[in-house]
VONU-432877 format. One record per residue (C-alpha): residue number from 0; residue in three letters; chain; x, y, z. Coordinates in nm, 4 decimals. Layout:
residues N
    n  res  chain        xx        yy        zz
  NUM  ALA      A         X         Y         Z
...
This chain:
residues 247
    n  res  chain        xx        yy        zz
    0  UNK      A    3.6738   17.5129   -5.8341
    1  UNK      A    3.3933   17.3289   -5.6778
    2  UNK      A    3.2881   17.6291   -5.4663
    3  UNK      A    3.4973   17.9447   -5.4352
    4  UNK      A    3.2948   18.0571   -5.1304
    5  UNK      A    3.3382   17.7221   -4.9568
    6  UNK      A    3.7097   17.7325   -5.0263
    7  UNK      A    3.7352   18.0832   -4.8773
    8  UNK      A    3.5482   17.9736   -4.5654
    9  UNK      A    3.7766   17.6673   -4.5365
   10  UNK      A    4.0695   17.8972   -4.5570
   11  UNK      A    3.9528   18.1216   -4.2756
   12  UNK      A    3.8714   17.8141   -4.0632
   13  UNK      A    4.2254   17.6867   -4.1255
   14  UNK      A    4.3780   18.0166   -4.0174
   15  UNK      A    4.1739   18.0116   -3.6920
   16  UNK      A    4.2761   17.6422   -3.6275
   17  UNK      A    4.6450   17.7258   -3.6912
   18  UNK      A    4.6368   18.0316   -3.4577
   19  UNK      A    4.4810   17.8237   -3.1831
   20  UNK      A    4.7280   17.5370   -3.2183
   21  UNK      A    4.9138   17.4626   -2.8890
   22  UNK      A    5.2441   17.5403   -3.0547
   23  UNK      A    5.1297   17.8809   -3.1873
   24  UNK      A    4.8784   18.0189   -2.9317
   25  UNK      A    5.1476   18.1183   -2.6773
   26  UNK      A    5.3048   18.3441   -2.9343
   27  UNK      A    5.0008   18.5793   -2.9505
   28  UNK      A    4.7804   18.5086   -2.6584
   29  UNK      A    4.8021   18.8065   -2.4313
   30  UNK      A    5.1046   18.9263   -2.6162
   31  UNK      A    5.1559   19.2588   -2.8098
   32  UNK      A    4.9959   19.3587   -3.0336
   33  UNK      A    4.6924   19.2849   -2.8102
   34  UNK      A    4.4598   19.3733   -3.0955
   35  UNK      A    4.5350   19.0433   -3.2520
   36  UNK      A    4.3832   18.8548   -2.9607
   37  UNK      A    4.0685   19.0666   -2.9771
   38  UNK      A    4.0370   19.0633   -3.3547
   39  UNK      A    4.0889   18.6853   -3.3687
   40  UNK      A    3.8048   18.6328   -3.1210
   41  UNK      A    3.5730   18.8541   -3.3398
   42  UNK      A    3.6870   18.6722   -3.6499
   43  UNK      A    3.6094   18.3358   -3.4991
   44  UNK      A    3.2570   18.4374   -3.3881
   45  UNK      A    3.1797   18.5787   -3.7397
   46  UNK      A    3.3224   18.2760   -3.9049
   47  UNK      A    3.1084   18.0373   -3.7082
   48  UNK      A    2.7961   18.2285   -3.7843
   49  UNK      A    2.8765   18.2692   -4.1539
   50  UNK      A    2.9845   17.8957   -4.1922
   51  UNK      A    2.6510   17.7891   -4.0386
   52  UNK      A    2.4591   18.0211   -4.2697
   53  UNK      A    2.6456   17.8817   -4.5722
   54  UNK      A    2.5605   17.5186   -4.4699
   55  UNK      A    2.1945   17.6165   -4.4316
   56  UNK      A    2.1884   17.7907   -4.7750
   57  UNK      A    2.3406   17.4858   -4.9462
   58  UNK      A    2.0924   17.2509   -4.7807
   59  UNK      A    1.7888   17.4618   -4.8779
   60  UNK      A    1.7317   17.3442   -5.2332
   61  UNK      A    1.8189   16.9783   -5.1985
   62  UNK      A    1.5157   16.9002   -4.9870
   63  UNK      A    1.2700   17.0645   -5.2248
   64  UNK      A    1.4235   16.9080   -5.5274
   65  UNK      A    1.4183   16.5652   -5.3702
   66  UNK      A    1.0508   16.5978   -5.2662
   67  UNK      A    0.9583   16.7020   -5.6160
   68  UNK      A    1.1476   16.4197   -5.7761
   69  UNK      A    0.9839   16.1697   -5.5398
   70  UNK      A    0.6377   16.3034   -5.6125
   71  UNK      A    0.7104   16.2913   -5.9830
   72  UNK      A    0.8129   15.9348   -5.9667
   73  UNK      A    0.5030   15.8364   -5.7770
   74  UNK      A    0.2858   16.0101   -6.0355
   75  UNK      A    0.4602   15.8461   -6.3257
   76  UNK      A    0.4138   15.5037   -6.1664
   77  UNK      A    0.0425   15.5643   -6.0830
   78  UNK      A   -0.0348   15.7067   -6.4273
   79  UNK      A    0.1505   15.4204   -6.6129
   80  UNK      A   -0.0270   15.1588   -6.4002
   81  UNK      A   -0.3715   15.2887   -6.4679
   82  UNK      A   -0.2989   15.3655   -6.8287
   83  UNK      A   -0.1967   15.0053   -6.9002
   84  UNK      A   -0.5021   14.8746   -6.7143
   85  UNK      A   -0.7265   15.0942   -6.9300
   86  UNK      A   -0.5332   14.9903   -7.2542
   87  UNK      A   -0.5823   14.6270   -7.1636
   88  UNK      A   -0.9547   14.6678   -7.0924
   89  UNK      A   -1.0319   14.8818   -7.4004
   90  UNK      A   -0.8502   14.6275   -7.6243
   91  UNK      A   -1.0505   14.3529   -7.4646
   92  UNK      A   -1.3841   14.5267   -7.5407
   93  UNK      A   -1.2789   14.6441   -7.8821
   94  UNK      A   -1.2764   15.0156   -7.7987
   95  UNK      A   -0.9960   15.1426   -8.0227
   96  UNK      A   -1.0752   15.5051   -7.9679
   97  UNK      A   -1.0360   15.5122   -7.5983
   98  UNK      A   -0.7425   15.2609   -7.6149
   99  UNK      A   -0.5585   15.5111   -7.8310
  100  UNK      A   -0.5978   15.7771   -7.5685
  101  UNK      A   -0.4295   15.5695   -7.2942
  102  UNK      A   -0.1952   15.3412   -7.4889
  103  UNK      A    0.1318   15.4842   -7.3409
  104  UNK      A    0.4588   15.3219   -7.2558
  105  UNK      A    0.6378   15.4134   -6.9369
  106  UNK      A    0.8892   15.6023   -7.1483
  107  UNK      A    0.6094   15.8113   -7.2950
  108  UNK      A    0.4979   15.9168   -6.9526
  109  UNK      A    0.8387   15.9675   -6.8098
  110  UNK      A    0.9324   16.2020   -7.0961
  111  UNK      A    0.6505   16.4401   -6.9962
  112  UNK      A    0.7517   16.7274   -6.7668
  113  UNK      A    0.5609   16.9161   -6.4985
  114  UNK      A    0.2302   17.0576   -6.6322
  115  UNK      A    0.2293   16.8264   -6.9367
  116  UNK      A    0.2649   16.5275   -6.7000
  117  UNK      A   -0.0182   16.6522   -6.4790
  118  UNK      A   -0.2365   16.7091   -6.7820
  119  UNK      A   -0.1753   16.3641   -6.9193
  120  UNK      A   -0.2158   16.1973   -6.5850
  121  UNK      A   -0.5459   16.3807   -6.5352
  122  UNK      A   -0.6701   16.2704   -6.8779
  123  UNK      A   -0.5872   15.9040   -6.7959
  124  UNK      A   -0.7596   15.9355   -6.4560
  125  UNK      A   -1.0789   16.0854   -6.6169
  126  UNK      A   -1.0997   15.8116   -6.8794
  127  UNK      A   -1.0481   15.5478   -6.6107
  128  UNK      A   -1.3112   15.7095   -6.3911
  129  UNK      A   -1.5648   15.7024   -6.6758
  130  UNK      A   -1.5014   15.3312   -6.7276
  131  UNK      A   -1.4716   15.2075   -6.3698
  132  UNK      A   -1.8319   15.0828   -6.3439
  133  UNK      A   -1.8323   14.9008   -6.6734
  134  UNK      A   -1.8425   14.5201   -6.6615
  135  UNK      A   -1.4964   14.3557   -6.6387
  136  UNK      A   -1.3179   14.6909   -6.5825
  137  UNK      A   -1.2176   14.6095   -6.2239
  138  UNK      A   -1.0797   14.2712   -6.3344
  139  UNK      A   -0.8310   14.4596   -6.5633
  140  UNK      A   -0.7207   14.7093   -6.2885
  141  UNK      A   -0.9592   14.9939   -6.3483
  142  UNK      A   -1.0513   15.0216   -5.9807
  143  UNK      A   -1.1593   15.3025   -5.7568
  144  UNK      A   -0.8419   15.2300   -5.5500
  145  UNK      A   -0.6096   15.2765   -5.8443
  146  UNK      A   -0.7965   15.5920   -5.9605
  147  UNK      A   -0.7709   15.7321   -5.6043
  148  UNK      A   -0.4000   15.6583   -5.6030
  149  UNK      A   -0.3465   15.8464   -5.9227
  150  UNK      A   -0.5629   16.1403   -5.8069
  151  UNK      A   -0.3536   16.1638   -5.4860
  152  UNK      A   -0.0308   16.1487   -5.6851
  153  UNK      A   -0.1531   16.4298   -5.9090
  154  UNK      A   -0.2423   16.6400   -5.6137
  155  UNK      A    0.0921   16.5865   -5.4323
  156  UNK      A    0.2987   16.6491   -5.7492
  157  UNK      A    0.1111   16.9684   -5.8295
  158  UNK      A    0.1758   17.0897   -5.4709
  159  UNK      A    0.5488   17.0242   -5.5089
  160  UNK      A    0.5738   17.1622   -5.8599
  161  UNK      A    0.6688   17.5113   -5.7471
  162  UNK      A    0.8870   17.4153   -5.4580
  163  UNK      A    1.2222   17.3753   -5.6417
  164  UNK      A    1.2048   17.7168   -5.8106
  165  UNK      A    1.0953   17.8870   -5.4946
  166  UNK      A    1.3702   17.7240   -5.2903
  167  UNK      A    1.6372   17.7907   -5.5569
  168  UNK      A    1.5518   18.1578   -5.5289
  169  UNK      A    1.5685   18.1381   -5.1554
  170  UNK      A    1.8976   17.9546   -5.1720
  171  UNK      A    2.0315   18.2025   -5.4193
  172  UNK      A    1.9364   18.4880   -5.1861
  173  UNK      A    2.0928   18.3185   -4.8896
  174  UNK      A    2.4166   18.2494   -5.0763
  175  UNK      A    2.4444   18.6147   -5.1865
  176  UNK      A    2.4029   18.7267   -4.8299
  177  UNK      A    2.6643   18.4745   -4.7095
  178  UNK      A    2.9014   18.5851   -4.9873
  179  UNK      A    2.8571   18.9468   -4.8760
  180  UNK      A    2.9318   18.8579   -4.5150
  181  UNK      A    3.2265   18.6433   -4.6246
  182  UNK      A    3.3792   18.9431   -4.8090
  183  UNK      A    3.3731   19.1300   -4.4786
  184  UNK      A    3.5226   18.8292   -4.3093
  185  UNK      A    3.8128   18.8322   -4.5565
  186  UNK      A    3.8667   19.2018   -4.4847
  187  UNK      A    3.8888   19.1211   -4.1160
  188  UNK      A    4.1384   18.8475   -4.1907
  189  UNK      A    4.3477   19.0904   -4.3818
  190  UNK      A    4.3646   19.3162   -4.0772
  191  UNK      A    4.5115   19.0241   -3.8912
  192  UNK      A    4.7637   18.9719   -4.1691
  193  UNK      A    4.8945   19.3214   -4.0924
  194  UNK      A    4.9600   19.2273   -3.7365
  195  UNK      A    5.1420   18.8975   -3.8005
  196  UNK      A    5.4837   19.0505   -3.8741
  197  UNK      A    5.5055   19.1844   -3.5220
  198  UNK      A    5.5290   18.8282   -3.3885
  199  UNK      A    5.8296   18.7379   -3.6082
  200  UNK      A    6.0888   18.8647   -3.3698
  201  UNK      A    6.1365   18.5179   -3.2138
  202  UNK      A    6.1840   18.1657   -3.3708
  203  UNK      A    5.8372   18.0581   -3.2442
  204  UNK      A    5.6880   18.3765   -3.3874
  205  UNK      A    5.8521   18.3099   -3.7260
  206  UNK      A    5.7123   17.9587   -3.7279
  207  UNK      A    5.3636   18.0941   -3.6490
  208  UNK      A    5.3946   18.3578   -3.9222
  209  UNK      A    5.4920   18.0983   -4.1805
  210  UNK      A    5.2091   17.8631   -4.0697
  211  UNK      A    4.9622   18.1487   -4.0954
  212  UNK      A    5.0857   18.2319   -4.4453
  213  UNK      A    5.0550   17.8648   -4.5499
  214  UNK      A    4.6967   17.8600   -4.4120
  215  UNK      A    4.6074   18.1653   -4.6193
  216  UNK      A    4.6487   17.9727   -4.9423
  217  UNK      A    4.3109   17.8793   -5.0876
  218  UNK      A    4.2993   17.5188   -5.1825
  219  UNK      A    4.0268   17.3882   -5.4203
  220  UNK      A    3.7720   17.1844   -5.2182
  221  UNK      A    3.6836   16.9670   -5.5157
  222  UNK      A    3.7054   16.9017   -5.8864
  223  UNK      A    3.5000   17.0381   -6.1723
  224  UNK      A    3.2378   17.2993   -6.1969
  225  UNK      A    2.9594   17.3279   -5.9430
  226  UNK      A    2.6268   17.5049   -5.9537
  227  UNK      A    2.7385   17.6853   -5.6402
  228  UNK      A    2.9876   17.8880   -5.8501
  229  UNK      A    2.7143   18.0360   -6.0604
  230  UNK      A    2.4954   18.1223   -5.7622
  231  UNK      A    2.7674   18.2523   -5.5339
  232  UNK      A    2.9493   18.4610   -5.7984
  233  UNK      A    2.7249   18.5324   -6.0915
  234  UNK      A    2.9650   18.7853   -6.2414
  235  UNK      A    3.2659   18.5505   -6.2318
  236  UNK      A    3.5304   18.4603   -5.9818
  237  UNK      A    3.6566   18.7446   -5.7690
  238  UNK      A    4.0289   18.7568   -5.6983
  239  UNK      A    4.1321   18.5435   -5.3983
  240  UNK      A    4.1969   18.7063   -5.0662
  241  UNK      A    4.5508   18.8443   -5.0360
  242  UNK      A    4.8189   18.6292   -4.8902
  243  UNK      A    5.0259   18.8086   -4.6288
  244  UNK      A    5.3940   18.8831   -4.7135
  245  UNK      A    5.6547   18.6627   -4.5550
  246  UNK      A    5.7917   18.8489   -4.2451
């Protein structure tokens, strides 16, 4: 399953839609058992709140992760650009020692992660800063502007570095809360299941009961494993909500 929780919420939404269909609503609206009308209204309100909370939880991490990736890409580009400028300059003046400290390919820099990337970028920046006033350095790209660009990129990436983990924790917490609320939602849905047979005394009621039963089948919302599965149900898939018996 792509997301068990999402599938369950989809199922509840489908049941609500079926019940409110123009061909089915007359069967139960204002008809005994009257508790069905009241309970369905409560279920709908809870569903809308929980579904909105689930959407918010799922959106929480993406923004932080995207921001970090963007900042990392900018840092890699700035570090690589200045490193190559330094390598070119130091080769030109015959400074093999400093050239060896900045002679990186883009792949070398891209392969670095998080703190290692910051450390290497900072080293490149400091070497460039020490050489910026030397004759011919600016002509090779060792400029205050390029140094400032790298400094800014380091600062931005460092600020974003902890965002993904913090937001993953937040997302995980939100999803656990939603899963807990969704479990209660499924219990409420089961209470409605128990009332459905009372509508089956007429052909229209029988059709409604069958449509409700069909809506209670959980259908996979996607293909393959999703990270949502791990966060929403860390102990493994819980059994699906019960399907009401055929009246």
